[in-house]
Residue frames as a rotation matrix with the C-alpha (Angstrom) as fourth column:
MET 1
0.584 0.812 0.000 0.00
0.812 -0.584 0.000 0.00
0.000 0.000 -1.000 0.00
LYS 2
-0.469 -0.756 0.456 1.39
0.782 -0.596 -0.184 3.33
0.411 0.270 0.871 -1.05
ILE 3
0.285 0.508 -0.813 0.78
0.806 -0.586 -0.084 6.40
-0.519 -0.631 -0.576 1.14
THR 4
0.169 -0.147 0.975 0.55
0.810 -0.542 -0.222 9.54
0.561 0.827 0.027 -0.91
PRO 5
-0.845 -0.532 -0.057 1.73
0.485 -0.718 -0.498 12.98
0.224 -0.449 0.865 0.13
VAL 6
-0.344 0.805 0.484 -1.90
-0.291 -0.581 0.760 14.15
0.893 0.121 0.434 -0.01
PHE 7
0.450 0.488 -0.748 -2.67
0.487 0.568 0.663 11.91
0.748 -0.663 0.018 2.96
PHE 8
-0.275 -0.656 -0.703 0.07
0.959 -0.132 -0.253 13.58
0.073 -0.743 0.665 5.03
ILE 9
-0.878 0.010 0.479 -1.13
0.068 -0.987 0.145 17.04
0.474 0.159 0.866 4.05
ILE 10
0.105 0.990 0.092 -4.69
-0.185 -0.072 0.980 16.24
0.977 -0.120 0.176 5.14
LEU 11
0.408 -0.011 -0.913 -3.49
0.769 0.543 0.337 14.63
0.493 -0.839 0.230 8.38
GLY 12
-0.632 -0.737 -0.239 -1.25
0.762 -0.537 -0.362 17.61
0.138 -0.411 0.901 9.17
SER 13
-0.682 0.426 0.594 -4.01
-0.193 -0.888 0.417 20.13
0.706 0.169 0.688 8.55
LEU 14
0.401 0.857 -0.322 -6.42
0.109 0.305 0.946 18.24
0.909 -0.415 0.029 10.80
LEU 15
0.134 -0.435 -0.891 -3.91
0.960 0.278 0.009 18.14
0.244 -0.857 0.455 13.64
CYS 16
-0.858 -0.474 0.196 -3.18
0.435 -0.875 -0.213 21.86
0.272 -0.097 0.957 13.34
CYS 17
-0.297 0.834 0.466 -6.86
-0.276 -0.542 0.794 22.81
0.914 0.107 0.391 13.39
ASN 18
0.529 0.497 -0.688 -7.53
0.440 0.532 0.723 20.64
0.725 -0.685 0.063 16.42
GLY 19
-0.267 -0.737 -0.620 -4.60
0.947 -0.083 -0.309 22.13
0.176 -0.670 0.721 18.32
TYR 20
-0.890 -0.055 0.454 -5.73
0.068 -0.998 0.012 25.69
0.452 0.042 0.891 17.74
SER 21
0.029 0.987 0.159 -9.33
-0.199 -0.150 0.968 25.01
0.980 -0.060 0.192 18.69
GLN 22
0.345 0.060 -0.937 -8.33
0.784 0.531 0.323 23.50
0.516 -0.845 0.136 22.05
ASN 23
-0.660 -0.679 -0.322 -6.23
0.747 -0.547 -0.378 26.51
0.080 -0.490 0.868 23.03
SER 24
-0.727 0.423 0.540 -8.96
-0.198 -0.883 0.425 28.99
0.657 0.202 0.726 22.19
LYS 25
0.332 0.877 -0.348 -11.47
0.149 0.316 0.937 27.07
0.931 -0.363 -0.026 24.32
VAL 26
0.020 -0.405 -0.914 -9.16
0.976 0.207 -0.070 27.17
0.218 -0.891 0.399 27.31
LEU 27
-0.919 -0.384 0.093 -8.68
0.366 -0.916 -0.165 30.91
0.149 -0.117 0.982 26.95
THR 28
-0.347 0.877 0.334 -12.42
-0.232 -0.425 0.875 31.44
0.909 0.226 0.351 26.59
VAL 29
0.437 0.491 -0.753 -13.13
0.556 0.510 0.656 29.46
0.706 -0.706 -0.050 29.77
ASP 30
-0.395 -0.664 -0.635 -10.47
0.917 -0.244 -0.316 31.39
0.055 -0.707 0.705 31.71
LYS 31
-0.921 0.081 0.380 -12.00
-0.016 -0.985 0.171 34.71
0.388 0.152 0.909 30.65
THR 32
-0.003 0.999 -0.046 -15.51
-0.099 0.046 0.994 33.50
0.995 0.008 0.099 31.49
VAL 33
0.187 0.030 -0.982 -14.54
0.849 0.497 0.177 32.33
0.494 -0.867 0.068 34.99
GLU 34
-0.803 -0.572 -0.167 -13.13
0.583 -0.697 -0.419 35.75
0.123 -0.433 0.893 35.81
LYS 35
-0.611 0.627 0.484 -16.57
-0.249 -0.732 0.634 37.30
0.752 0.267 0.603 35.26
TYR 36
0.387 0.851 -0.354 -18.37
0.038 0.369 0.929 35.21
0.921 -0.373 0.110 37.88
ALA 37
-0.270 -0.379 0.885 -18.23
-0.879 -0.279 -0.388 35.55
0.394 -0.882 -0.258 41.63
PHE 38
-0.392 0.087 -0.916 -18.13
0.179 0.984 0.017 32.44
0.902 -0.157 -0.401 43.76
VAL 39
0.197 0.586 0.786 -20.47
-0.772 -0.401 0.493 32.16
0.604 -0.704 0.374 46.73
ASN 40
-0.908 -0.410 -0.084 -19.65
-0.242 0.679 -0.693 30.24
0.341 -0.609 -0.716 49.88
VAL 41
-0.120 0.962 -0.246 -22.93
-0.189 0.221 0.957 28.37
0.975 0.161 0.155 50.21
THR 42
-0.126 0.036 -0.991 -22.23
0.824 0.560 -0.085 27.17
0.552 -0.828 -0.100 53.74
LYS 43
-0.897 -0.234 -0.376 -21.80
0.410 -0.758 -0.508 30.71
-0.166 -0.609 0.775 55.03
THR 44
-0.715 0.695 0.083 -24.96
-0.485 -0.578 0.656 31.76
0.504 0.429 0.750 53.23
TYR 45
0.045 0.728 -0.684 -26.95
0.219 0.661 0.718 28.90
0.975 -0.183 -0.129 54.76
GLU 46
-0.403 -0.272 -0.874 -25.52
0.886 0.124 -0.447 29.70
0.230 -0.954 0.191 58.17
ARG 47
-0.998 0.061 0.000 -26.54
-0.060 -0.981 -0.186 33.37
-0.011 -0.186 0.982 57.92
ILE 48
-0.349 0.928 -0.129 -30.04
-0.433 -0.038 0.900 32.32
0.831 0.370 0.415 56.89
ALA 49
0.064 0.350 -0.935 -30.33
0.586 0.745 0.319 29.92
0.808 -0.568 -0.157 59.83
GLU 50
-0.668 -0.395 -0.631 -29.03
0.744 -0.343 -0.573 32.50
0.010 -0.852 0.523 62.30
LYS 51
-0.888 0.417 0.193 -31.67
-0.366 -0.896 0.251 34.95
0.277 0.152 0.949 61.10
GLY 52
-0.474 0.709 0.523 -34.31
-0.640 0.132 -0.757 32.50
-0.606 -0.693 0.391 62.30
TYR 53
0.246 0.549 -0.799 -35.21
-0.926 0.375 -0.027 30.42
0.285 0.746 0.601 59.26
LYS 54
-0.422 -0.326 0.846 -35.60
-0.639 0.769 -0.023 26.79
-0.643 -0.550 -0.533 60.24
SER 55
0.596 0.589 -0.546 -36.00
-0.795 0.532 -0.293 23.75
0.117 0.608 0.785 58.07
ILE 56
0.723 -0.286 0.629 -34.93
-0.045 0.889 0.455 20.15
-0.690 -0.358 0.630 58.24
ASP 57
0.772 -0.408 0.488 -33.20
0.613 0.276 -0.740 20.38
0.167 0.871 0.463 54.87
LEU 58
0.621 -0.536 0.572 -31.24
-0.344 -0.842 -0.416 23.48
0.704 0.061 -0.707 55.90
PHE 59
0.511 -0.420 0.750 -30.00
-0.814 0.043 0.579 21.92
-0.276 -0.906 -0.320 59.13
GLN 60
0.787 -0.246 0.566 -29.07
0.305 0.952 -0.010 18.70
-0.537 0.181 0.824 57.33
LYS 61
0.720 -0.513 0.468 -27.01
0.434 -0.193 -0.880 20.63
0.542 0.836 0.084 54.80
LEU 62
0.521 -0.532 0.668 -25.30
-0.670 -0.739 -0.067 22.73
0.529 -0.413 -0.741 57.45
GLY 63
0.626 -0.258 0.736 -24.51
-0.536 0.542 0.647 19.75
-0.566 -0.799 0.201 59.65
ASN 64
0.793 -0.301 0.529 -23.18
0.518 0.791 -0.325 17.73
-0.321 0.532 0.784 56.73
ALA 65
0.711 -0.536 0.456 -21.08
0.107 -0.558 -0.823 20.61
0.695 0.634 -0.340 55.42
PHE 66
0.403 -0.575 0.712 -19.40
-0.872 -0.478 0.107 21.28
0.279 -0.664 -0.694 58.76
TYR 67
0.696 -0.144 0.703 -19.01
-0.250 0.870 0.425 17.55
-0.673 -0.472 0.569 59.45
SER 68
0.833 -0.372 0.409 -17.26
0.547 0.446 -0.708 17.13
0.081 0.814 0.575 56.09
ASP 69
0.462 -0.665 0.587 -14.98
-0.165 -0.715 -0.680 20.07
0.872 0.217 -0.439 56.89
LEU 70
-0.071 -0.424 -0.903 -14.23
0.754 0.570 -0.327 18.50
0.653 -0.704 0.279 60.31
ASN 71
-0.706 0.002 0.708 -15.63
-0.358 -0.863 -0.356 21.55
0.610 -0.505 0.610 62.08
MET 72
-0.559 0.450 -0.697 -17.21
0.564 0.822 0.078 19.45
0.608 -0.350 -0.713 64.82
PRO 73
-0.787 0.331 -0.520 -18.45
0.347 -0.458 -0.818 22.22
-0.509 -0.825 0.246 67.13
LYS 74
-0.573 0.596 -0.563 -20.53
-0.747 -0.663 0.058 23.74
-0.339 0.454 0.824 64.33
ALA 75
-0.616 0.351 -0.705 -21.58
-0.289 0.732 0.617 20.32
0.733 0.584 -0.349 63.04
ALA 76
-0.735 0.326 -0.594 -22.83
0.660 0.542 -0.520 19.41
0.153 -0.774 -0.614 66.52
LYS 77
-0.759 0.452 -0.469 -24.66
-0.125 -0.808 -0.576 22.74
-0.639 -0.378 0.670 66.77
TRP 78
-0.464 0.594 -0.658 -26.56
-0.886 -0.299 0.355 22.27
0.014 0.747 0.664 63.52
TYR 79
-0.598 0.280 -0.751 -27.23
0.044 0.947 0.318 18.58
0.800 0.157 -0.579 64.05
GLY 80
-0.851 0.295 -0.434 -28.59
0.465 0.041 -0.884 19.57
-0.243 -0.955 -0.173 67.47
GLU 81
-0.575 0.656 -0.490 -30.97
-0.619 -0.740 -0.264 22.00
-0.535 0.152 0.831 65.78
LEU 82
-0.503 0.348 -0.791 -31.94
-0.639 0.466 0.612 19.25
0.581 0.814 -0.012 63.36
PHE 83
-0.691 0.201 -0.694 -32.70
0.433 0.884 -0.174 16.78
0.579 -0.421 -0.698 66.14
ALA 84
-0.839 0.445 -0.313 -34.68
0.061 -0.495 -0.867 19.45
-0.541 -0.746 0.388 67.98
MET 85
-0.425 0.693 -0.582 -37.00
-0.894 -0.423 0.149 19.62
-0.143 0.584 0.799 64.96
THR 86
0.673 0.633 -0.382 -37.35
-0.699 0.713 -0.051 15.89
0.240 0.301 0.923 64.26
THR 87
-0.172 -0.712 0.681 -35.94
-0.708 0.570 0.417 12.51
-0.685 -0.410 -0.602 65.15
ASP 88
0.667 0.436 0.604 -37.37
0.142 0.722 -0.677 10.79
-0.732 0.537 0.420 62.09
LEU 89
0.454 -0.645 -0.615 -34.02
-0.864 -0.488 -0.126 10.78
-0.219 0.589 -0.778 60.31
ASP 90
0.699 -0.330 -0.634 -31.74
-0.158 0.794 -0.587 8.33
0.697 0.511 0.503 58.57
ALA 91
0.848 -0.386 -0.363 -29.20
0.523 0.501 0.689 6.48
-0.084 -0.775 0.627 60.68
ILE 92
0.015 -0.910 0.415 -26.33
0.847 -0.209 -0.489 8.46
0.532 0.359 0.767 59.16
TYR 93
0.150 0.092 0.984 -27.51
-0.179 -0.977 0.118 11.63
0.972 -0.194 -0.130 60.91
TYR 94
0.980 0.156 0.125 -27.54
-0.159 0.229 0.960 9.87
0.121 -0.961 0.249 64.28
ASP 95
0.576 -0.816 -0.042 -24.04
0.817 0.573 0.065 8.57
-0.029 -0.072 0.997 63.61
GLN 96
-0.127 -0.665 0.736 -22.60
0.627 -0.629 -0.460 11.89
0.769 0.403 0.496 62.49
TYR 97
0.490 0.361 0.793 -24.26
-0.357 -0.747 0.560 13.78
0.795 -0.558 -0.238 65.32
ALA 98
0.989 -0.135 -0.067 -22.88
0.126 0.492 0.861 11.32
-0.083 -0.860 0.504 67.87
LYS 99
0.280 -0.948 0.153 -19.38
0.947 0.247 -0.204 11.49
0.156 0.202 0.967 66.36
SER 100
-0.055 -0.280 0.958 -19.42
0.227 -0.938 -0.261 15.28
0.972 0.203 0.115 66.37
LEU 101
0.781 0.368 0.505 -20.55
-0.401 -0.324 0.857 15.27
0.479 -0.871 -0.106 70.02
PHE 102
0.806 -0.565 -0.178 -17.77
0.570 0.658 0.493 12.83
-0.162 -0.499 0.852 70.96
ALA 103
0.080 -0.834 0.546 -15.27
0.830 -0.248 -0.500 15.07
0.552 0.493 0.673 69.16
ILE 104
-0.063 -0.076 0.995 -16.21
-0.193 -0.977 -0.087 18.11
0.979 -0.197 0.047 71.24
GLY 105
-0.882 -0.470 -0.036 -16.28
-0.091 0.244 -0.965 16.17
0.463 -0.848 -0.258 74.49
GLU 106
-0.246 0.869 0.430 -20.03
-0.968 -0.197 -0.156 15.88
-0.051 -0.455 0.889 75.08
ASN 107
-0.889 -0.295 -0.351 -19.83
-0.345 0.935 0.086 12.15
0.303 0.198 -0.932 75.71
GLU 108
-0.721 0.666 0.193 -23.05
0.137 0.409 -0.902 11.72
-0.680 -0.624 -0.386 77.71
LYS 109
0.149 0.779 -0.609 -25.15
-0.591 -0.424 -0.686 13.38
-0.793 0.462 0.397 75.05
ALA 110
-0.302 -0.354 -0.885 -23.33
-0.935 0.289 0.204 11.37
0.184 0.890 -0.418 72.37
ASN 111
-0.995 -0.058 0.084 -24.05
-0.079 0.956 -0.281 8.13
-0.064 -0.286 -0.956 74.23
THR 112
-0.267 0.964 -0.012 -27.73
-0.088 -0.037 -0.995 9.08
-0.960 -0.264 0.095 74.34
ILE 113
0.210 0.298 -0.931 -27.75
-0.911 -0.286 -0.297 9.59
-0.355 0.911 0.211 70.57
VAL 114
-0.690 -0.516 -0.508 -25.96
-0.656 0.742 0.138 6.26
0.306 0.428 -0.850 70.05
ALA 115
-0.830 0.454 0.324 -28.56
0.089 0.681 -0.727 4.54
-0.551 -0.575 -0.606 72.24
LYS 116
0.140 0.904 -0.403 -31.35
-0.425 -0.313 -0.850 6.11
-0.894 0.290 0.340 70.17
LEU 117
-0.095 -0.268 -0.959 -29.59
-0.993 0.094 0.072 4.92
0.071 0.959 -0.275 67.02
ASN 118
-0.957 -0.290 -0.031 -29.34
-0.284 0.951 -0.126 1.38
0.066 -0.112 -0.991 68.39
ASN 119
-0.435 0.878 0.200 -33.04
0.053 0.247 -0.967 1.42
-0.899 -0.410 -0.154 69.29
LYS 120
0.245 0.513 -0.823 -33.90
-0.764 -0.420 -0.489 2.69
-0.597 0.748 0.289 65.83
LEU 121
-0.374 -0.489 -0.788 -31.81
-0.883 0.447 0.142 0.01
0.283 0.749 -0.599 64.12
SER 122
-0.986 -0.013 0.167 -33.07
-0.080 0.912 -0.401 -2.83
-0.147 -0.409 -0.901 66.33
SER 123
-0.239 0.971 0.009 -36.71
-0.187 -0.037 -0.982 -1.88
-0.953 -0.236 0.191 65.76
LYS 124
-0.022 0.201 -0.979 -36.39
-0.979 -0.204 -0.020 -2.37
-0.204 0.958 0.201 62.00
């Protein structure tokens, strides 16, 4: 099989076009990102909650966010607010609330939550 010079010309032109298009997309994305402001959602949720708005979903998100960031005092605070509203929650919330309480030294309260979790799991 004989490869003609036309094949190499076509292949070279395709590679050049592809290379230029990738660079322009990167530059376009960089310029676009500079136009937008980034919002810290956790701080926004926290301000909303501190102004008095209460919802199960809000407290779940706040507790999970601070738990993920290993900010256990705030995680315990928001999980406490969550448990004050309802105890009809998934087992993961009991577990994370208990762990955050253990982390800040509130062992008796954490043991109470663990006992509630065990009762919840054994009743299923």
